[in-house]
C-alpha positions, 0 to 999 in steps of 0.5 A: 765476417766472411772473405769478399770474392769477385767475378774475376777471382777463381774460387778455391775449390778442392777437387777430390772424392770426398767420401764425407760429403758423398755419405751425407746424401744417404740421409736424402736416401733413407726415406726411399730405402724400401725402393732402392732395396727393390731396385737392387733386386731388380739390378742383380736379376737384370745383370744375371739374365743379361749373361745367360744368353752368352752360356746359351750361345756356347751350347748352340756351337758346342752341341746343337751345331754338331748334333743338328738339334733344331728342337734344341736350337729352337728352345735355346733361341726362345730362351734367349728371347724371354731372357731379353724381354725379362732384361728389358722389363727389369730394366725399365721398371728399375730405371723409373725407380731410380729416376724417382729417388734421384728426382726426390733426392734433388728436390729435397737438395734444392729446398733446403739450399733455397731455405737457408739462403732466405735464412742467410745474413746480408754477410753471406750475400755481401762476400760473393757475387750473386752469380756465384750464388745463383751457379750453386743453386742452378748448374752445380744442383743440375750437375747433381740431379744428372748424377743421382737420377742416371749415374747412381743406377749405372754406377751400381749396374756396372759394378753388378756386372762386373762382379758377376762376369768375372764369377761367370768367367772364372767358371768357364776358364780360370787361366783365360780369366787371368788374361783378362784381368792382366790386361784390365789392370794396367788399363785401369791404372792409364785411365786413372792417371789420365782422370787425374789430369782431367780432374785438375782441368775440371777444377779450373774450368769450374772456377771460370765458369763460376766467374763468367756466371757472375759477370753475366748476372752482374751485367744483366742486373746493371744493364741501364747503368752499362748503357748510360756509360757506353760500356757496352764494348768494354763490357764486351771486351771483359766477357770475351776475355772471361769466356775465352779463359773458359773455352780454353779450359774447355778445350784441354779437357776435351782434347785429353778426354779423347785419349780415353777410348784409344787407351782402351780400345788398345788395351783391349785389342791387346788382351782380345789378341791374347785370348785368341793365342792363348784359347788356339794353344789350349785348343791345339794342346787338346784341352777339354774345357776350352772350346770354340764355344767357350772361346765365342762366350768368353769373347762376349763376356770380354765385351760385357766386361769391357764397357763397364770397366770403362764407365765405372772410370768415367763415373769415378771422374764424375763422382769427383766432379759431383763430390765438389759440387756437393761441397759447395752446395753443402757449404751454402747449407751448412752455412751459419746462420748468424743472424737468428732467433737465440734459444729462449727469444721472447716476442717483442709487444706493445712497443713504446719505442725507446731505442738506445745504442749502448757503447756500439762497435761495428765493422764490415770487414775485419780490422775496418771499424765503421763506428766505435763506441756509438752511444745513441739513446732515443725517447718514444716518439721522437724523430732522429735524422742521420746525415753525414758523407756517404760511408759515414755509418749512417744506413749501418745504424739502421742496419744494427736496429733491424738485425740486418747485421749483428754489433761486434761489441755493445748492444742495441736495444728497444724499449730496454731489450737487446735486439738479440733477444727477441724473435726476428719476426716480431722485431720486423714487425715492430720495425719497419724500413723504407729503402731507398731502392725498394724492390718491386716482385712481379705480380699485382700492385695490390699483392705488392703492397700486401708483401709485408702483411699477407693476411691484409684484405684488399680494401686495407691495401687500397686504403693504405695506398690512398693515405699516401696518394698512390691511388692517382697513378695505380688507377692509370693502369687498366687493371688498376689495383690488379695490374700485374707488374713487369720484373723489378717493376720495370713499367713503373718510375722510380718514384712510382716504386717508391710509393708503393713501398710507402704504401706498404709501410703504411698497411705495415704499420710498425712501432718504429719506422725507419726511412733510408733515403726514402724520398730520394726517387720522389719529386718535391711536389709528390713529397709535398703531397705525401708529407701529411701522410708521413707525418700521420704515419710517424705521429707518436712512433719513434722514427729514424730519417737518413736523408740529403734533403733539408725539407725531410730532416729539418724539423726532426727533434734531433739531427745527428752528423755521423762521422769519424766512427760516431756522432760528431754533432747533434742537435736541432737544424736551427742549433747545428746551423748557428754552430756553423760546424760540419752541419753547416757545411753539409747544409750549405753544400 
């Protein structure tokens, strides 16, 4: 079982550049390798064309101005204009293409993480707040989208420019180039130290933001409870505390990040003065290689060199953040799917309904056993009621039958076949669950009924609703079965939502029926009305009922009192009452 995490616990995230995770993204890039190669060629062309104008400027200063050759001046200016057009056009094309690649990569990652979330067992969702799952799918991937759509291209642009500018500077004056690098190296060291400090701050910030998102989602989902228990002011206080911690981390980052520009400008001003000083010394000594045009051109190259160097440092900072995001995203994508079809899994067909729990042991958390050496054998067509105090393990029994969770020891079998040996789709087709709190999706009533059997016709859906008498409240809506429900069915009562779930199960018509407090939200009158339909639904089918109402369970073929990690009492209603044991006490309560 996964370790539990809550909104007030920071996720432990290693903040460093993980090149292994970055290399994994290459498999997302491979389908677009032709585009990437084309962008690389365009990138080199745009980098070179952006660095030719300073050389033309040198010619203008050293020759055109001295010789008053206006024809050559016009030629140089025209060339610079054409080069600018070429650079703009090439940059636009490469930006569009790289943006397309970045968008496609993120689209595939989004699909992969959503697909995996659909496959993961309940244990994954139990081990972390919903908000911390949501933030991985939204905020973290949004950060990746920005990086892959923009920064990957810019990083490549800056690297190429640094290389090309270095070549151009060396071709002009190796000595002045050495002066530039003597400035750049200590500047990069200072920036790297700053970025390392910022990296640790960003780690803490993201953990605080994740906590804030988790609490926010929890508050939205629990809005009714919050208001019901007058927790509004308390929740405001809790949120203010979480939010303040996040904002303090962010403010520290802002203060530190503002040091980046002064560091860069300080070193660069020193470097510029050194360039002018060395150039003046060489010119005074009569150097033939360093001229006024050389100094102007070199200064232009310095500016072209400074920005990429500074931006590369920034991107490396973002790279650490992206790497950490990738780690969390891939952690979800790679999270083992422990509830899945085993190799050679068979289809569960022609189910009679014999159910066996053979020496089953189960725990949600390590060392906290819920059921131990649990044995239960149910003949086809029998109705079994599970009762007991909250937390005794009643719902756990049915969760193992549906393979929402797998047993730790022992086996659960249907018609003698271990449920782990059959396909999940066939198991859940043959085993239908009516839950205490059914989820209603935004959409029409008829599509909500059809949710468990998408190939069902409208007529079949309507007939299912009529069987359990849901048609009475449905027809009150102006759109009837085609009325569009609000999110989570907020425009329905709890009982009406439950009736829709009953219609779903009637339409699905499974071989084994499980009702987990399924009638808890339905009033007694409605329960009596649909009892006949439920009896018809469960006729000749193995049925498990988890309930507290005596009216629901007293006619069961066998009632099991679950407690102390097993079955403490079993028998029919009257028989157990006469024993005056655990069930008798529960019935009196």
